[in-house]
KELUM-550850 format. One line per 10 residues: number of its first residue (from 1); their letters; for each residue x, y, z of N, C-alpha, C. Coordinates in pm, 1 decimal, padded with zeros to 6 digits, always signed. Each point is the difference from the previous one (the first is absolute). Example, Ala and Ser with C-alpha at 12.3 -4.5 7.8 and 13.67 -1.06 7.14 Angstrom:
% residues 2
1) AS) +01319.0:-00569.0:+00780.0:-00089.0:+00119.0:+00000.0:+00090.0:+00120.0:+00000.0  -00035.0:+00105.0:-00072.0:+00082.0:+00119.0:+00006.0:-00077.0:+00109.0:+00073.0
END
This chain:
% residues 177
1) MVHLPVRPMI) +09467.6:+06639.9:+09873.2:+00000.9:+00145.2:-00009.7:-00118.4:+00056.2:+00078.7  +00025.8:+00103.5:+00074.2:-00103.2:+00066.8:+00078.8:-00034.2:+00132.0:-00067.2  -00127.9:+00025.3:-00017.5:-00046.3:+00126.4:-00057.0:-00055.8:+00086.1:+00112.8  +00052.9:+00119.1:+00011.9:-00043.7:+00091.5:+00104.7:-00092.0:+00106.5:-00058.4  -00099.1:+00042.5:+00078.0:-00089.5:+00105.3:-00049.3:+00071.3:+00134.9:-00003.3  -00035.5:+00081.1:-00096.3:+00052.7:+00136.6:-00005.6:-00098.8:+00089.5:+00073.2  +00046.7:+00057.6:+00110.3:-00078.8:+00093.7:+00081.2:+00088.6:+00120.9:+00025.5  +00005.0:+00093.2:-00095.7:+00093.2:+00112.3:+00013.7:-00029.8:+00086.4:+00122.6  +00107.5:+00048.5:+00060.8:-00012.5:+00081.9:+00120.0:+00118.9:+00093.8:+00010.4  -00022.4:+00111.9:+00066.4:+00106.0:+00097.0:+00026.9:+00057.0:-00032.0:+00137.8
11) GTIWSAPAAE) +00129.0:-00027.4:+00006.4:+00062.4:-00033.0:+00127.7:+00032.3:+00121.8:+00084.4  +00037.2:+00109.4:-00067.0:+00040.1:+00121.1:+00071.5:-00075.0:+00120.3:-00054.5  -00068.0:+00070.7:+00086.7:-00062.8:+00127.5:-00036.4:+00024.1:+00094.8:+00117.1  +00030.9:+00123.9:-00032.5:+00055.5:+00090.2:+00100.6:-00044.7:+00141.7:-00027.6  -00043.0:+00070.4:+00101.1:-00017.0:+00145.0:-00010.9:+00118.7:+00061.8:+00073.5  +00053.5:+00106.6:-00056.0:+00122.6:+00058.5:+00055.3:-00019.7:+00043.0:+00144.9  +00099.0:-00024.8:+00084.1:-00008.5:+00042.3:+00140.2:+00019.2:+00150.3:+00014.0  -00037.1:+00051.9:+00114.2:+00014.1:+00143.8:+00025.9:+00146.1:+00042.0:+00006.0  +00086.8:-00089.6:+00042.7:+00143.9:+00029.4:+00007.5:+00076.2:-00100.1:-00086.1  +00111.2:+00042.6:-00053.4:+00081.5:-00086.6:-00085.0:+00043.3:-00125.5:+00075.6
21) TRHAYVYDVN) +00001.8:-00112.7:-00071.9:+00042.4:-00126.8:+00059.0:+00081.1:-00078.8:-00101.3  +00082.2:-00088.6:+00047.0:+00079.6:-00085.2:-00088.7:-00060.3:-00138.8:-00011.9  -00104.3:-00029.4:+00070.1:-00053.0:-00135.3:+00006.9:-00139.2:-00010.0:-00060.8  -00012.6:+00025.4:-00127.4:-00131.0:-00001.4:-00064.8:-00059.6:-00140.0:-00006.3  +00081.9:-00103.7:+00007.7:-00051.1:-00136.2:-00007.0:-00064.4:-00044.3:+00130.6  +00031.8:+00065.8:+00109.5:-00058.7:-00033.0:+00129.0:-00141.7:+00055.6:+00003.1  -00092.0:-00073.8:+00057.6:-00138.2:+00046.8:+00003.7:-00035.9:+00052.3:+00137.8  -00105.7:+00080.4:+00000.3:-00057.8:+00044.2:+00126.0:-00138.8:+00054.4:-00027.1  -00072.9:+00024.0:+00106.8:-00137.4:+00046.6:-00014.3:-00007.8:+00143.9:-00048.0  +00110.3:+00071.9:+00003.0:-00001.3:+00139.5:-00042.9:+00015.4:+00018.2:-00150.1
31) NCGNIDCPEL) +00059.3:-00096.1:-00067.2:+00028.5:+00017.1:-00142.2:-00023.0:-00124.6:-00083.4  -00017.9:-00113.0:+00059.1:-00009.4:-00131.8:-00062.0:+00140.7:-00046.6:-00033.3  +00023.8:-00055.6:-00117.1:+00131.4:-00052.3:-00035.7:-00010.2:-00141.7:-00051.4  +00096.5:-00082.5:+00034.1:+00009.9:-00135.8:-00052.3:-00083.0:-00095.9:+00085.0  -00133.0:+00000.8:-00018.5:-00086.3:-00086.1:+00080.4:-00034.6:-00130.4:-00070.6  +00032.4:-00012.4:-00128.7:-00023.3:-00124.1:-00074.8:-00137.2:-00059.9:+00027.0  -00102.2:+00078.1:-00019.5:-00137.5:-00043.1:+00025.0:-00064.0:-00051.5:-00128.7  -00035.0:-00129.7:-00006.0:-00064.2:-00052.1:-00120.7:-00129.9:+00072.2:-00037.3  -00059.3:+00071.9:+00093.2:-00122.9:+00074.0:-00028.7:+00025.9:+00127.9:-00079.4  +00125.0:+00040.8:-00015.4:+00031.3:+00122.2:-00075.4:+00013.9:-00032.5:-00148.1
41) GPGHTIYLPV) -00110.3:-00040.6:-00057.0:-00004.5:-00033.5:-00141.4:-00121.4:+00062.2:-00064.6  -00031.4:-00044.6:-00119.4:-00114.8:+00056.4:-00071.8:-00127.8:-00003.2:+00083.9  -00072.8:+00111.3:-00002.8:-00128.2:+00009.0:+00068.4:+00007.0:+00038.6:+00146.6  +00116.3:+00032.5:+00050.5:+00014.3:+00037.8:+00140.3:+00043.6:+00145.2:+00013.2  -00036.5:+00059.7:+00111.0:+00035.7:+00138.1:+00031.6:+00078.2:+00000.2:+00130.1  +00106.9:+00078.4:+00003.8:+00074.5:+00019.2:+00124.3:-00009.1:+00147.0:+00037.9  -00022.8:+00025.2:+00126.0:-00004.3:+00136.3:+00051.6:+00129.4:+00025.7:+00075.5  +00076.5:+00096.8:-00049.3:+00128.6:+00036.6:+00058.6:-00006.8:+00141.3:+00055.5  +00065.9:+00025.6:+00110.5:+00007.2:+00137.8:+00047.7:+00092.2:+00082.0:-00089.9  -00030.1:+00127.7:-00012.8:+00083.2:+00091.7:-00078.8:+00071.1:+00092.0:+00097.6
51) RIPGGMISLG) +00132.3:+00000.7:-00006.8:+00080.3:+00077.2:+00094.3:+00060.5:+00125.7:-00061.0  +00005.2:+00006.7:-00134.2:+00057.9:+00116.4:-00068.2:-00088.1:+00037.6:-00118.0  +00004.7:+00124.7:-00046.2:-00079.2:+00040.0:-00116.7:+00032.0:-00088.7:-00120.2  -00103.6:-00048.8:-00064.3:+00016.9:-00085.8:-00116.6:+00007.6:-00147.4:+00032.7  +00021.1:-00033.8:+00125.7:+00001.1:-00139.8:+00041.6:+00122.6:-00079.1:-00041.2  +00044.7:+00021.5:-00122.7:+00115.6:-00070.2:-00056.1:-00008.7:-00151.0:+00022.1  -00094.5:-00062.9:-00067.3:-00020.1:-00144.1:+00009.7:+00103.9:-00071.7:-00085.5  +00058.1:-00104.1:+00053.9:+00089.1:-00085.4:-00078.2:-00043.0:-00144.5:+00021.2  +00032.0:-00084.1:-00095.9:-00034.9:-00140.9:+00012.7:+00100.0:-00085.5:-00075.2  -00002.0:-00128.5:+00031.2:+00088.5:-00094.5:-00066.0:-00014.1:-00137.7:+00061.0
61) DVHACMGDGE) +00100.2:-00085.6:-00022.3:+00001.2:-00134.7:+00055.8:-00126.4:-00075.6:-00039.4  -00032.7:+00003.0:-00129.4:-00121.9:-00064.4:-00049.0:+00023.2:-00150.4:-00012.8  -00098.3:-00076.0:+00041.5:+00006.7:-00146.2:-00005.5:-00111.8:-00053.6:-00088.6  +00027.9:-00108.0:-00071.6:-00103.1:-00069.1:-00077.4:-00080.4:-00091.9:+00090.9  +00062.7:-00043.7:+00108.2:-00064.9:-00092.0:+00093.0:+00079.4:+00000.6:+00130.1  -00069.8:-00005.8:+00112.1:+00066.8:-00010.5:+00129.0:-00095.4:-00062.3:+00100.5  +00047.3:-00094.2:+00076.0:-00081.2:-00061.0:+00104.0:-00000.4:+00084.0:+00126.5  -00093.9:-00026.7:+00087.6:-00005.2:+00069.5:+00128.2:+00128.0:-00026.7:+00078.2  +00048.0:+00102.5:+00066.4:+00115.6:-00012.0:+00086.5:+00133.6:+00027.1:-00064.9  +00008.1:-00010.5:-00131.3:+00126.3:+00016.3:-00072.5:+00113.7:-00065.8:+00079.0
71) ITGIAMETAA) -00020.0:-00126.5:+00035.3:+00091.9:-00068.1:+00091.4:+00139.5:-00021.7:-00056.4  +00016.3:+00003.4:-00131.8:+00133.4:-00017.8:-00058.1:+00073.0:+00132.2:-00017.2  -00069.6:+00110.4:+00022.5:+00060.0:+00131.9:-00018.6:-00006.3:+00048.9:-00143.5  -00053.7:-00081.2:-00088.6:-00015.5:+00039.5:-00140.3:-00135.9:-00046.0:-00050.6  -00039.3:+00054.9:-00111.6:-00122.7:-00041.6:-00066.9:+00032.3:-00011.6:-00148.2  -00100.6:-00027.0:-00081.3:+00021.0:-00009.3:-00143.6:+00008.1:+00141.8:-00055.8  +00123.2:+00052.0:-00005.3:+00023.2:+00137.7:-00044.5:-00033.6:+00013.8:-00148.0  -00045.3:+00120.0:-00039.6:-00033.7:+00022.9:-00140.0:+00010.6:+00148.1:-00032.7  +00019.7:+00027.5:-00126.9:-00010.6:+00138.0:-00048.1:-00148.5:+00031.0:-00015.1  -00036.1:+00126.5:+00009.7:-00142.1:+00033.6:-00008.3:-00021.1:+00143.1:-00045.1
81) DVHLRSDLVK) -00107.3:+00021.4:-00071.3:-00053.1:+00133.0:-00025.4:-00117.5:+00014.7:+00095.2  +00010.9:+00089.9:+00094.2:-00102.8:+00017.2:+00102.2:-00080.9:+00124.4:-00032.2  -00130.2:-00015.5:-00000.9:-00091.0:+00112.7:-00021.7:-00073.3:+00023.2:+00130.9  +00015.2:+00119.1:+00053.5:-00070.0:+00030.4:+00123.4:-00060.8:+00138.3:-00006.6  -00097.7:+00019.1:+00084.8:-00064.6:+00130.3:+00011.2:+00024.8:+00050.1:+00140.9  +00030.2:+00126.6:+00008.7:+00028.2:+00061.3:+00128.9:-00101.3:+00110.5:+00025.1  -00063.9:-00005.0:+00113.7:-00093.6:+00103.7:+00042.1:+00041.4:+00047.4:+00138.8  -00019.4:+00127.5:+00026.2:+00025.8:+00052.9:+00133.4:-00129.9:-00003.4:+00078.9  +00001.2:-00070.6:+00110.4:-00114.9:-00006.3:+00089.8:+00038.4:+00079.9:+00123.8  -00068.3:+00108.6:+00023.0:+00028.6:+00083.2:+00117.4:-00026.6:-00080.2:+00127.7
91) ASGSQYLGCL) +00070.8:+00031.9:+00104.4:-00011.8:-00073.6:+00125.8:-00144.1:-00005.8:+00049.0  -00075.8:+00106.2:-00021.0:-00138.7:+00002.8:+00046.9:-00088.5:-00099.8:-00073.9  +00038.0:-00041.5:-00120.1:-00078.8:-00095.5:-00077.3:+00060.0:-00139.1:-00000.8  +00100.2:-00020.1:+00082.5:+00075.3:-00125.0:+00000.2:-00038.5:-00087.4:+00117.6  +00019.2:-00130.7:-00016.5:-00015.5:-00092.4:+00111.9:+00136.5:-00040.6:+00054.1  +00102.9:+00075.6:-00036.3:+00135.4:-00031.8:+00045.0:+00013.0:+00032.0:+00148.6  +00038.9:-00098.6:+00077.9:+00012.8:+00018.8:+00144.7:+00141.6:-00019.9:+00051.2  +00079.7:-00074.7:-00067.7:+00135.0:-00026.0:+00049.8:+00068.8:-00113.8:-00071.3  -00076.4:-00091.5:-00055.1:+00055.7:-00107.6:-00080.7:-00038.2:+00024.7:-00145.3  +00081.5:-00050.7:-00089.7:-00031.3:+00010.9:-00142.4:-00129.6:-00073.8:-00029.0
101) QIESDRTIGS) -00073.6:+00048.2:-00097.7:-00128.6:-00059.8:-00034.9:+00006.3:-00058.9:-00140.3  -00051.1:-00120.6:-00016.7:-00012.8:-00062.7:-00131.4:-00145.6:-00038.1:-00016.1  -00053.6:+00031.9:-00116.9:-00142.2:-00023.6:-00024.9:-00018.8:-00055.7:-00140.0  -00101.7:-00084.3:-00014.7:-00042.4:-00048.1:-00131.4:-00151.3:+00013.8:-00006.2  -00059.9:-00043.7:-00107.6:-00145.9:+00002.3:-00009.0:-00062.8:-00090.2:+00106.0  +00073.9:-00100.1:+00044.3:-00052.5:-00100.8:+00090.5:+00045.1:+00015.0:+00145.1  +00117.2:+00061.6:+00025.2:+00054.1:+00001.1:+00136.3:+00054.8:+00136.5:+00041.3  +00008.7:+00019.8:+00131.6:+00077.4:+00110.3:+00057.4:+00105.0:-00063.6:+00090.4  +00113.3:+00067.9:+00015.3:+00103.5:-00057.8:+00084.8:+00096.3:+00103.3:+00052.9  +00070.2:-00038.2:+00105.3:+00103.7:+00082.0:+00061.7:+00130.2:-00079.0:+00000.1
111) VGCHFGRPLG) +00110.1:+00070.9:-00025.8:+00131.8:-00063.1:-00008.8:+00082.2:+00035.0:+00123.8  +00042.9:-00101.2:+00071.3:+00093.0:+00018.4:+00110.8:+00141.4:-00012.8:-00053.7  +00072.6:+00110.9:-00001.3:+00135.7:-00003.0:-00057.5:+00094.1:+00091.1:+00077.1  +00009.1:-00021.4:+00127.7:+00095.7:+00072.8:+00083.2:+00132.6:-00074.0:-00011.5  +00091.8:+00055.0:-00078.8:+00126.1:-00067.1:-00031.3:+00077.8:-00034.8:+00126.1  +00049.5:-00123.4:+00004.3:+00080.0:-00044.5:+00112.9:-00080.3:-00055.2:+00115.9  -00131.9:+00010.8:-00006.8:-00085.0:-00052.2:+00107.7:-00033.9:-00146.7:-00028.3  -00024.3:-00077.7:+00103.4:-00038.4:-00139.5:-00019.7:-00132.1:-00011.5:-00076.6  -00016.8:-00112.7:-00066.9:-00120.0:-00023.7:-00079.3:-00126.5:+00019.4:+00082.9  -00001.8:-00053.5:+00121.5:-00118.3:+00011.3:+00085.2:-00040.4:+00143.9:+00027.1
121) ENVKAAFRDL) +00097.2:+00088.0:+00018.4:-00031.3:+00141.5:+00022.5:-00062.8:+00062.8:-00123.7  +00047.3:-00036.9:-00118.4:-00058.2:+00054.6:-00122.3:-00140.1:-00054.4:-00024.6  -00024.0:-00126.1:+00036.2:-00135.6:-00055.4:-00010.1:-00093.6:+00078.7:+00091.5  +00041.1:+00021.7:+00123.6:-00083.0:+00075.4:+00095.2:-00023.9:+00143.0:-00047.2  +00102.6:+00064.4:-00054.5:-00015.7:+00137.8:-00049.5:-00102.2:+00005.5:-00112.7  +00005.1:-00095.1:-00091.3:-00095.0:-00001.8:-00111.4:-00141.9:-00026.9:+00050.1  -00015.6:-00092.3:+00094.0:-00132.3:-00026.1:+00057.3:-00053.8:+00123.8:+00071.5  +00083.5:+00064.1:+00083.4:-00045.3:+00120.8:+00071.2:-00046.2:+00106.8:-00098.1  +00076.9:+00019.1:-00106.0:-00033.7:+00101.6:-00099.1:-00133.2:-00031.7:-00067.1  -00020.1:-00125.9:-00036.1:-00124.7:-00037.5:-00066.5:-00118.5:+00009.6:+00096.1
131) VLRLHRFHGF) +00020.4:-00034.3:+00125.6:-00106.1:+00016.9:+00100.7:-00041.1:+00146.6:+00007.4  +00096.9:+00089.6:+00007.5:-00031.3:+00143.4:+00007.5:-00069.2:+00049.8:-00126.1  +00039.3:-00050.2:-00116.0:-00068.6:+00039.4:-00124.6:-00145.7:-00044.3:+00002.0  -00024.3:-00123.0:+00044.1:-00137.6:-00049.1:+00007.3:-00081.1:+00082.6:+00098.9  +00061.8:+00039.1:+00109.5:-00068.3:+00080.3:+00101.4:-00027.6:+00142.1:-00050.2  +00102.2:+00067.7:-00049.1:-00014.6:+00141.3:-00037.2:-00074.7:+00023.6:-00130.5  +00013.7:-00089.2:-00094.7:-00052.8:+00027.9:-00133.8:-00111.7:-00093.5:-00045.7  -00026.7:-00107.2:+00075.8:-00101.1:-00095.3:-00044.6:-00104.5:-00031.4:+00106.6  -00000.3:+00074.9:+00110.9:-00107.7:-00009.8:+00097.1:+00006.9:-00115.8:+00098.4  +00109.9:-00071.3:+00008.6:+00013.0:-00110.1:+00094.4:+00046.1:+00053.1:+00135.6
141) SVVDAYELLG) -00045.7:-00063.6:+00107.4:+00063.3:+00027.4:+00128.9:+00137.5:-00066.7:-00005.0  +00089.1:+00041.0:+00087.9:+00133.4:-00060.9:+00002.6:-00011.2:-00149.7:+00029.0  -00085.9:-00036.5:+00094.5:-00018.0:-00141.4:+00035.4:-00054.6:-00078.3:-00118.8  -00101.8:+00054.0:-00067.4:-00056.3:-00069.5:-00116.1:+00102.1:-00013.6:-00112.8  +00082.9:+00101.6:-00018.0:+00104.1:-00006.8:-00103.6:+00099.0:-00111.8:+00031.9  +00045.1:-00008.3:+00125.5:+00090.6:-00108.1:+00040.4:-00066.1:-00135.8:-00020.4  -00124.8:-00011.3:+00041.9:-00071.8:-00127.2:-00014.7:-00011.3:-00040.5:-00146.6  -00035.5:+00094.7:-00085.3:-00012.5:-00029.9:-00142.7:+00133.6:-00046.0:-00057.7  +00105.6:+00076.4:+00026.0:+00130.9:-00036.2:-00054.6:+00048.7:-00133.3:+00055.5  -00033.7:-00028.4:+00124.6:+00038.9:-00127.7:+00058.9:-00062.3:-00119.5:-00069.3
151) QVAEVRVHQT) -00110.3:+00022.1:-00070.4:-00068.9:-00109.5:-00067.7:+00030.1:-00008.6:-00149.7  +00019.6:+00114.2:-00066.3:+00007.3:-00004.8:-00147.1:+00118.5:+00073.2:-00062.8  +00087.3:+00059.8:+00079.5:+00115.6:+00069.6:-00058.8:+00095.9:-00100.7:-00063.0  +00071.6:+00045.4:-00101.1:+00105.8:-00079.0:-00062.3:+00132.5:+00069.0:+00028.8  +00101.0:-00078.3:+00035.0:+00133.8:+00052.0:+00026.1:+00093.5:-00056.5:-00105.9  +00068.0:+00090.2:-00072.0:+00096.6:-00041.5:-00102.2:+00136.4:+00054.7:+00037.9  +00092.7:-00089.3:+00023.1:+00136.6:+00038.4:+00033.0:+00074.8:+00023.5:-00130.2  +00047.3:+00122.3:-00019.9:+00073.2:+00033.4:-00122.2:+00142.8:-00047.8:+00009.8  +00062.5:+00031.6:+00109.9:+00140.6:-00033.3:+00021.7:+00018.6:-00046.8:+00142.8  +00089.9:-00092.2:+00017.3:+00040.1:-00038.5:+00134.6:+00143.4:-00051.4:-00003.8
161) LDHWNAVLVK) +00090.1:+00094.3:-00018.9:+00143.4:-00028.5:-00006.8:+00073.4:+00094.4:+00094.0  +00060.5:-00056.0:+00102.8:+00075.4:+00081.2:+00094.8:-00084.0:+00118.0:+00048.5  +00043.1:+00122.6:-00028.5:-00072.2:+00119.4:+00045.2:-00100.0:+00050.2:-00103.7  -00019.8:-00075.4:-00108.7:-00098.2:+00035.7:-00103.5:-00128.7:-00075.7:+00031.1  -00093.4:+00064.7:+00063.4:-00128.0:-00061.5:+00034.5:-00112.6:+00095.6:-00036.4  -00069.9:-00030.7:-00108.3:-00112.7:+00083.1:-00042.6:-00121.5:-00089.9:-00019.0  -00116.6:+00051.8:+00036.4:-00120.4:-00081.8:-00000.7:-00121.4:+00084.7:-00037.6  -00094.5:-00060.7:-00069.9:-00127.3:+00063.3:-00034.8:-00111.6:-00071.4:+00074.6  -00083.6:+00075.6:+00068.7:-00123.0:-00053.4:+00057.9:-00112.7:+00059.3:-00081.9  -00084.1:-00087.5:-00057.5:-00105.3:+00050.1:-00088.4:-00135.1:-00060.0:+00035.8
171) LDKRYLG) -00103.0:+00069.8:-00046.0:-00138.3:-00036.8:+00027.5:-00080.8:+00012.7:-00127.3  -00081.9:-00099.6:-00025.9:-00089.5:+00005.4:-00115.1:-00103.4:+00110.7:+00023.7  -00022.9:+00081.8:-00101.6:-00091.9:+00114.4:+00012.9:-00144.9:-00040.6:+00023.5  -00035.0:-00124.2:-00027.8:-00139.5:-00040.7:+00022.8:-00037.6:+00009.8:+00147.6  +00100.9:+00000.0:+00089.8:-00026.3:+00010.1:+00143.1:-00016.2:+00143.7:+00047.9  +00017.2:+00095.5:-00090.2:-00013.6:+00140.3:+00039.0:-00145.1:+00045.1:+00005.9  -00089.8:-00082.9:-00050.8:-00142.4:+00030.4:+00008.7:-00055.2:+00089.7:-00101.0
END
């Protein structure tokens, strides 16, 4: 018998798009969606863009455990009572640049989730976004930000199935100085 750790996570979190859509399960950088990111669990914050008054956040697809890549297309599904706090951060006070942001007490990260794009493109998008965040908000030159991430960044592939390719590039906050 194999015992698996319980690491609860939200697979799908979504802010309503500006225009009506039928594909809420599809993700994108404008609204998020089904990114199946193991980092979306207790103690983490996600920054989502708000496209309509009230934001209309929805969530679901909660897992008790899921490995990186979700290579089987499923995870350990579970029922859940989710407690979350929602705050509105005005654009002027935000570090949102174009990719979704996930943060914990220990790390900052950018999510590459351009639906239908190859995994490599989403990795590059997340790295570019994090480089710009380090440059604009943490005092790094662009070159120094690239150099730092090239040495200590962590890349976590959430999904890699057909056209479902989502990835988190994160950095330990101790490197922010």
